[in-house]
TITORVEX-141071 format. One record per residue: chain; x, y, z of N, C-alpha, C in turn. Coordinates in steps of 0.2 Angstrom, whole numbers. Example, Ala and Ser with C-alpha at 12.3 -4.5 7.8 and 13.67 -1.06 7.14 Angstrom:
BEGIN
  ch    npx    npy    npz   capx   capy   capz    cpx    cpy    cpz
   A     66    -28     39     62    -22     39     66    -16     39
   A     64    -11     35     68     -5     36     64      0     39
//
This chain:
BEGIN
  ch    npx    npy    npz   capx   capy   capz    cpx    cpy    cpz
   A    147     59    196    140     60    192    136     53    193
   A    130     55    195    126     49    196    122     46    190
   A    122     39    189    118     36    184    112     33    188
   A    106     35    186    100     32    189     98     26    185
   A     98     20    188     96     14    184     89     12    186
   A     84     12    182     77      9    183     76      3    179
   A     77     -3    181     77     -9    177     70    -10    174
   A     65     -9    177     58    -10    174     56    -17    175
   A     53    -20    169     49    -26    170     53    -31    165
   A     50    -37    165     52    -42    160     60    -43    161
   A     63    -43    155     70    -44    154     74    -38    157
   A     71    -33    159     74    -26    161     80    -28    166
   A     78    -32    171     84    -33    176     90    -36    173
   A     89    -41    169     94    -44    166     99    -40    162
   A     96    -36    157    100    -32    153    103    -26    156
   A    100    -24    161    103    -18    165    109    -21    169
   A    109    -27    172    114    -29    175    120    -30    170
   A    119    -32    164    125    -33    159    127    -26    157
   A    123    -22    156    125    -15    154    129    -11    160
   A    126    -12    166    130     -9    172    137    -12    172
   A    137    -18    171    144    -21    172    149    -18    167
   A    147    -17    161    151    -13    156    153     -6    158
   A    148     -3    161    148      4    163    153      5    169
   A    153      0    173    157      0    179    164      0    177
   A    166     -5    172    173     -6    170    175      1    166
   A    170      4    162    172     10    159    173     15    163
   A    169     16    169    170     21    174    177     20    177
   A    180     14    179    186     13    181    192     15    176
   A    191     13    170    196     14    165    197     21    163
   A    191     25    163    192     32    161    191     37    167
   A    191     34    173    190     39    179    185     44    179
   A    179     41    177    173     46    176    170     48    182
   A    171     44    188    168     46    194    160     45    194
   A    158     40    191    151     38    191    149     35    197
   A    143     36    199    139     33    205    133     30    203
   A    132     24    204    127     20    201    121     19    207
   A    115     21    205    110     21    210    104     17    206
   A    101     12    209     96      8    206     89      9    210
   A     84     10    207     77     11    210     72      6    207
   A     67      4    210     62      0    208     56      4    205
   A     54      2    199     48      5    196     44     -1    193
   A     39      1    190     35     -5    187     32    -10    192
   A     32    -16    190     29    -21    194     33    -22    201
   A     40    -21    201     43    -21    207     41    -15    212
   A     39    -10    210     36     -4    214     29     -6    216
   A     25     -9    211     18    -11    213     18    -16    219
   A     23    -21    218     23    -26    224     25    -23    230
   A     27    -17    231     29    -13    237     23     -9    239
   A     18     -9    235     12     -5    237     12      2    234
   A     17      3    229     18     10    227     15     10    220
   A     15     16    217     13     17    210     19     14    205
   A     17     13    199     22     10    195     28     15    194
   A     27     22    194     32     27    194     31     31    200
   A     34     30    206     33     34    212     35     41    211
   A     32     46    214     33     53    213     41     54    215
   A     43     51    221     50     53    223     55     51    218
   A     54     45    214     58     43    209     58     47    203
   A     52     50    201     51     55    196     55     61    197
   A     55     63    203     59     69    205     66     68    205
   A     68     61    206     75     60    206     78     59    199
   A     73     57    194     75     57    187     76     64    185
   A     72     69    187     72     76    185     79     79    187
   A     81     77    192     87     80    195     94     76    193
   A     93     70    190     99     66    188    101     67    181
   A    108     68    180    110     69    173    109     63    168
   A    110     57    171    111     51    168    105     46    170
   A    100     45    166     95     40    168     95     34    163
   A     95     28    165     95     22    161     88     19    163
   A     83     18    158     77     16    159     76      9    155
   A     74      4    159     73     -2    156     66     -3    153
   A     64     -8    150     57     -9    147     52    -10    153
   A     46     -8    151     40     -9    156     34    -13    152
   A     31    -16    157     25    -21    154     19    -19    157
   A     16    -13    155     10    -10    158      4    -15    157
   A      4    -19    152     -2    -24    151     -2    -29    156
   A      4    -30    159      5    -36    164      3    -33    171
   A      2    -27    172      0    -24    179     -6    -26    181
   A     -7    -26    188    -14    -28    190    -19    -23    188
   A    -26    -24    189    -31    -20    186    -31    -13    190
   A    -29    -13    196    -29     -6    200    -23     -2    197
   A    -18     -4    194    -13      0    191    -14      1    184
   A    -19     -2    180    -19     -2    173    -21      6    171
   A    -24      9    175    -26     16    173    -21     21    174
   A    -16     19    177    -10     24    179     -6     25    173
   A     -3     31    172      2     32    166      8     27    167
   A     11     25    162     17     20    162     23     25    165
   A     28     22    168     34     25    169     37     29    163
   A     37     25    158     40     28    152     36     35    150
   A     30     34    150     26     40    147     27     46    152
   A     27     44    159     27     50    164     34     53    163
   A     39     49    162     46     53    161     46     57    155
   A     43     54    150     43     58    143     39     65    144
   A     33     64    147     29     70    148     32     75    153
   A     35     73    158     37     77    164     43     81    161
   A     47     78    157     54     81    155     53     83    148
   A     47     83    145     46     85    138     52     82    133
   A     52     76    134     57     72    129     54     72    122
   A     55     77    118     52     77    112     55     74    106
   A     62     72    107     65     69    102     67     61    104
   A     65     57    100     67     50    101     72     48     95
   A     78     47     97     83     46     92     86     39     92
   A     85     36     86     86     29     86     91     27     80
   A     97     25     81    102     24     76    101     16     74
   A    102     15     68    102      8     65    108      7     61
   A    112      2     62    118      1     57    120     -6     57
   A    122     -8     51    125    -15     51    131    -15     55
   A    133    -21     58    139    -22     61    142    -28     59
   A    149    -28     59    153    -34     57    151    -40     61
   A    150    -46     58    148    -52     62    141    -53     64
   A    137    -48     63    130    -49     65    126    -50     59
   A    122    -56     58    118    -57     53    113    -52     52
   A    112    -49     46    107    -44     44    104    -44     37
   A     98    -42     37     95    -41     30     98    -36     26
   A    100    -30     29    103    -25     25    111    -27     24
   A    113    -26     18    120    -27     17    125    -21     20
   A    122    -15     20    126    -10     22    121     -4     24
   A    121     -2     30    117      3     33    120      7     39
   A    119     13     39    121     17     45    117     24     45
   A    111     23     48    107     29     48    104     30     55
   A    101     36     56     98     38     62     91     41     61
   A     86     38     64     79     40     63     78     45     69
   A     76     51     68     74     56     73     67     57     73
   A     63     54     78     56     54     78     53     59     83
   A     48     63     81     45     67     85     41     63     90
   A     42     65     97     40     60    102     34     62    107
   A     31     68    105     26     71    109     19     72    106
   A     19     71     99     13     73     96     10     68     91
   A      8     69     86      6     64     81     -1     61     82
   A     -1     54     80     -7     50     80     -8     47     87
   A     -3     48     91     -3     44     98     -9     48    102
   A    -14     44    103    -20     48    106    -18     51    113
   A    -14     48    117    -13     51    124     -8     57    123
   A     -6     58    117     -1     64    116     -4     70    113
   A    -11     70    112    -14     75    108    -18     80    112
   A    -20     78    118    -25     82    122    -21     85    128
   A    -23     90    130    -22     93    137    -25     88    142
   A    -31     87    141    -35     82    146    -39     77    142
   A    -39     71    144    -43     66    140    -38     63    135
   A    -41     59    130    -38     56    125    -40     58    118
   A    -36     58    113    -38     60    106    -42     55    102
   A    -44     49    106    -49     45    102    -56     45    106
   A    -61     44    102    -68     44    105    -72     40    100
   A    -78     38    103    -83     34     99    -90     38     99
   A    -92     41     94    -98     45     94   -104     40     94
   A   -103     34     91   -108     29     92   -104     22     93
   A   -108     17     95   -104     10     96   -101      8     90
   A   -103     10     84   -101      8     77    -96     12     74
   A    -94     18     77    -89     23     74    -84     25     79
   A    -78     24     78    -72     26     82    -68     31     78
   A    -66     36     81    -62     41     78    -56     43     82
   A    -51     46     78    -44     48     82    -42     54     79
   A    -39     58     83    -36     65     81    -29     65     81
   A    -26     69     76    -19     70     76    -17     77     77
   A    -12     77     81     -9     84     83     -2     85     80
   A     -2     91     76      5     93     74      5    101     75
   A     11    103     78     11    110     80     18    113     76
   A     18    119     76     24    123     73     30    121     78
   A     29    122     84     34    121     89     37    114     89
   A     32    109     89     35    102     88     38    101     82
   A     36    103     76     39    102     70     46    105     69
   A     46    111     72     53    115     71     58    112     76
   A     56    110     82     62    108     86     64    101     84
   A     60     97     82     62     90     80     66     91     73
   A     65     95     69     69     97     63     76     99     65
   A     76    104     70     83    106     72     87    101     74
   A     84     96     78     88     90     81     91     86     75
   A     87     85     70     89     81     64     94     85     60
   A     94     91     59     99     95     55    105     96     59
   A    105     97     65    111     97     69    115     91     69
   A    111     85     70    114     79     70    117     77     63
   A    114     79     57    116     78     51    123     82     50
   A    124     87     53    130     91     52    136     88     54
   A    135     83     59    141     80     62    141     73     59
   A    137     71     54    137     65     51    139     66     44
   A    134     64     39    136     64     32    132     70     29
   A    129     74     33    126     80     30    120     79     25
   A    115     74     27    110     73     23    104     72     28
   A     98     75     26     92     74     30     86     71     25
   A     83     66     27     77     64     23     71     65     27
   A     66     69     25     60     71     28     55     66     26
   A     52     62     30     47     57     28     40     59     31
   A     35     59     26     28     62     27     23     58     23
   A     17     60     24     11     58     20      7     64     18
   A     11     69     15      8     75     14      3     75      8
   A      4     70      4     -1     69     -2     -8     68      0
   A     -9     65      6    -15     63      9    -17     67     15
   A    -12     68     20    -13     72     26    -11     79     25
   A    -15     82     20    -12     88     17    -11     94     23
   A    -16     94     28    -15     99     33    -10     98     38
   A    -10     92     41     -6     91     47      1     90     44
   A      2     85     39      9     84     36     11     90     32
   A      6     94     30      8    100     26     11    105     31
   A      8    106     37     11    110     42     18    107     44
   A     19    101     45     25     98     47     31     99     41
   A     29     98     35     33     99     30     35    107     29
   A     30    111     30     32    118     29     37    120     34
   A     36    118     41     41    120     46     48    117     45
   A     48    111     43     55    107     42     58    111     36
   A     55    113     31     58    116     25     61    123     27
   A     57    126     32     59    133     35     66    132     39
   A     66    127     43     72    125     47     78    124     42
   A     76    120     37     82    118     32     85    124     29
   A     82    129     28     85    135     25     91    138     30
   A     91    136     36     96    138     41    102    133     40
   A    102    128     36    107    123     35    109    122     28
   A    111    127     25    113    126     17    118    121     16
   A    122    119     21    127    114     20    124    107     20
   A    118    106     22    115     99     23    110     98     17
   A    111     92     14    106     90      8     99     88     11
   A     94     90      8     87     88     11     83     85      5
   A     80     79      7     76     76      2     69     74      6
   A     64     74      2     57     72      5     54     66      2
   A     52     61      6     50     55      3     43     53      7
   A     38     51      3     32     48      6     33     42     10
   A     30     41     16     31     36     20     31     29     18
   A     26     27     13     25     21     11     31     19      6
   A     33     24      2     39     23     -2     45     22      2
   A     46     26      8     51     25     12     52     18     15
   A     46     15     17     46      9     20     49      4     15
   A     48      5      8     51      1      3     58      2      2
   A     60      9      2     67     11      0     72      9      6
   A     69      8     12     74      6     18     76     -1     16
   A     72     -5     13     74    -12     11     78    -12      5
   A     77     -8      0     80     -8     -7     87     -5     -6
   A     87      1     -3     94      5     -3     95      8      4
   A     95      5      9     96      8     16    103     12     16
   A    108     10     12    114     13     13    114     21     11
   A    108     23      7    108     29      5    105     34     10
   A    103     32     16    100     37     21    105     38     26
   A    105     44     29    109     47     34    105     48     40
   A    102     54     40     97     56     46     90     56     43
   A     85     53     46     78     53     44     74     56     49
   A     70     61     47     66     65     52     59     64     50
   A     55     62     55     48     61     54     43     62     60
   A     37     61     59     32     62     64     32     56     68
   A     28     56     74     28     51     79     27     44     76
   A     21     42     74     19     36     72     23     33     66
   A     25     37     61     29     35     55     36     33     58
   A     38     37     63     45     36     65     45     29     70
   A     40     28     73     39     22     77     40     16     73
   A     36     16     67     36     10     63     43     10     59
   A     45     15     56     51     15     52     57     13     56
   A     57     15     62     63     14     66     63      6     68
   A     58      3     69     57     -4     70     59     -8     64
   A     57     -5     58     59     -9     52     67     -8     51
   A     70     -2     53     77     -1     52     81     -6     57
   A     78     -7     63     82    -11     68     82    -18     65
   A     76    -20     63     76    -27     60     80    -28     54
   A     81    -23     50     86    -24     44     93    -24     46
   A     94    -21     52    101    -21     55    103    -28     59
   A     98    -32     60     99    -38     64     94    -40     69
   A     89    -35     71     84    -36     75     83    -31     80
   A     77    -31     84     76    -26     89     80    -27     95
   A     84    -32     96     89    -33    101     95    -28    100
   A     95    -25     94    101    -20     93     98    -13     93
   A     91    -12     95     88     -6     94     89     -1    100
   A     95      2    100     96      7    105     92     14    104
   A     91     18    109     88     24    108     89     29    114
   A     89     35    113     88     40    119     82     44    117
   A     78     46    123     73     51    122     76     57    125
   A     76     63    121     79     69    124     75     75    123
   A     76     80    127     74     87    126     80     91    125
   A     79     98    126     85    102    126     89    102    132
   A     86     99    138     90     99    144     91     92    147
   A     87     87    145     87     80    148     88     75    142
   A     91     69    144     90     63    140     90     57    144
   A     86     52    142     85     46    145     87     40    140
   A     91     36    143     93     30    138     87     25    139
   A     85     22    134     80     17    134     80     13    128
   A     81      6    128     81      2    123     74      2    119
   A     74      2    113     68      3    109     63     -3    109
   A     66     -9    111     62    -15    112     57    -15    118
   A     53    -20    119     49    -21    124     52    -25    130
   A     48    -27    134     50    -31    140     51    -38    139
   A     48    -41    134     49    -48    132     48    -53    138
   A     42    -53    141     41    -57    147     41    -65    145
   A     41    -66    139     41    -73    137     48    -76    138
   A     53    -72    138     60    -75    139     63    -72    146
   A     59    -68    150     62    -66    156     65    -71    161
   A     70    -69    164     73    -74    169     76    -80    166
   A     77    -81    160     79    -87    156     86    -86    153
   A     90    -80    155     96    -79    153     97    -79    145
   A     92    -77    142     91    -77    134     92    -70    131
   A     90    -65    135     90    -58    132     96    -55    130
   A     95    -51    125    101    -48    122    102    -41    125
   A    107    -39    128    108    -32    131    110    -27    126
   A    112    -29    120    115    -24    115    111    -17    115
   A    104    -18    114    100    -12    113    101     -7    119
   A    101     -9    125    102     -5    131    109     -2    132
   A    114     -7    130    121     -4    129    122      2    125
   A    119      1    119    119      6    114    116     12    116
   A    110     12    120    107     17    123    111     21    128
   A    114     17    132    119     20    137    125     24    134
   A    127     21    129    133     24    125    130     31    122
   A    124     31    119    122     37    116    121     42    122
   A    119     40    128    118     44    133    124     48    135
   A    129     44    136    136     47    138    138     52    132
   A    137     50    126    139     54    120    135     61    120
   A    129     60    122    124     66    122    127     71    127
   A    128     68    133    131     73    138    138     76    137
   A    142     71    134    149     74    132    148     80    127
   A    144     79    122    143     84    117    140     91    120
   A    136     90    125    133     96    128    138     99    133
   A    142     95    136    147     98    141    154    100    139
   A    155     97    133    162     97    131    167     93    134
   A    164     88    138    169     83    142    172     78    137
   A    178     79    136    182     75    131    183     68    134
   A    184     68    141    185     61    144    178     57    143
   A    173     60    144    166     57    143    165     54    136
   A    167     59    131    167     57    124    171     51    122
   A    177     51    125    182     46    123    179     39    126
   A    176     40    132    173     34    135    167     31    131
   A    163     35    129    157     33    124    160     30    118
   A    165     33    115    168     30    109    171     23    110
   A    174     22    116    177     16    118    172     11    119
   A    167     12    122    161      8    123    158      5    117
   A    158     10    112    155      7    106    160      3    102
   A    166      4    102    171      0     99    171     -7    102
   A    171     -7    109    171    -13    113    165    -18    111
   A    159    -14    110    153    -18    108    154    -21    101
   A    156    -17     97    157    -20     90    162    -26     90
   A    167    -25     94    172    -31     95    168    -37     97
   A    164    -36    102    160    -42    105    156    -45    100
   A    152    -41     97    147    -43     92    150    -46     86
   A    156    -44     84    160    -47     78    161    -55     79
   A    161    -57     85    163    -64     87    156    -68     88
   A    154    -73     83    148    -76     84    147    -80     91
   A    153    -82     94    153    -85    100    149    -81    106
   A    149    -74    105    145    -70    109    138    -68    108
   A    136    -71    102    129    -69    100    124    -73    104
   A    119    -69    106    113    -72    110    108    -75    105
   A    103    -78    107     98    -82    103     95    -78     98
   A     93    -72     99     90    -68     94     94    -66     88
   A    100    -67     88    104    -66     82    108    -72     80
   A    105    -78     82    107    -84     80    113    -88     84
   A    114    -85     90    119    -88     94    117    -92    100
   A    121    -94    104    120    -98    110    122    -95    116
   A    125    -89    116    127    -86    122    121    -83    126
   A    122    -83    133    117    -81    137    118    -73    139
   A    113    -70    142    114    -63    144    120    -62    148
   A    121    -66    153    127    -66    157    133    -66    154
   A    134    -71    149    140    -72    145    141    -66    141
   A    136    -64    138    137    -58    134    140    -52    138
   A    137    -51    144    139    -45    148    146    -46    150
   A    148    -52    152    155    -53    154    160    -52    148
   A    158    -54    142    162    -53    137    163    -46    135
   A    158    -42    136    158    -35    135    162    -31    140
   A    162    -33    146    166    -30    151    173    -32    150
   A    175    -38    148    182    -39    146    184    -35    140
   A    180    -34    135    182    -30    130    183    -23    131
   A    179    -20    136    179    -13    138    186    -12    142
   A    188    -17    146    194    -17    150    200    -17    146
   A    200    -20    140    206    -21    136    208    -14    132
//
């Protein structure tokens, strides 16, 4: 099985090296038969005279079961590349990766605002208030006059139902509770449609508890009682904001793992950005990308019924928890002094044990 690694920009190269080291040990330990292939995207591709996401690599992503995508820094690209779609958006759009799945939980040894939390935010990834995701052609923002800017929101039956199904399927293998986050009291038509369809899907899951919470109340309740939430499903913008909040409550965005998934594809991608201010300084925390890679292995194991892959994914998560439990392995963002390389080596040793 091939794992396609796209390091991206900023700290991407550093955190992918650390993550790959752990995956290589995992591969040997569980005889997974993984083949690691690395390709240049982003600034590294631009420096070769290519687009940030070359067509050949996009086709390789489409044909590869496992893709690990590093962060990208589109704002750092030269002017001639600024108008081009980012590698992340191209992959999402071409593969219709409609579900952004972002877990957040407290971990022993990691300083966190939340005392106890173990939740997953399931965010719709292709619609909502994101202007580039609302139109077939053009953008969903416009200015009728120099003093007036407007933005459109897109919510569909299909988009609402399929993200709801992802959330309820996930809840069935967790603690059987789904929290639907919305602003239906104000966005009566768009969130009204979203709520209608989620409620309809919920009828097919009588074993799963469902609650509905307005987004501003949810932002407060995540701080007050994060332990009460299991699976949270919401629209694009709300999910983006709340998942960052949940990651911070768990210890920081350096712990924010995620996968972007459709019914047929999944791509591992850390939830944080490229952090160019600390790039090449051995300060980056690889944890988010490690979690993302672990989620990718688990996603494929669940689809294929591959018990060996499932065991490997569980082992990687346990090894990561063991490493994070020791403050000597903490990177700067979570109050420690360990470098990216040291963290990667500690994780590889833990995976090997």
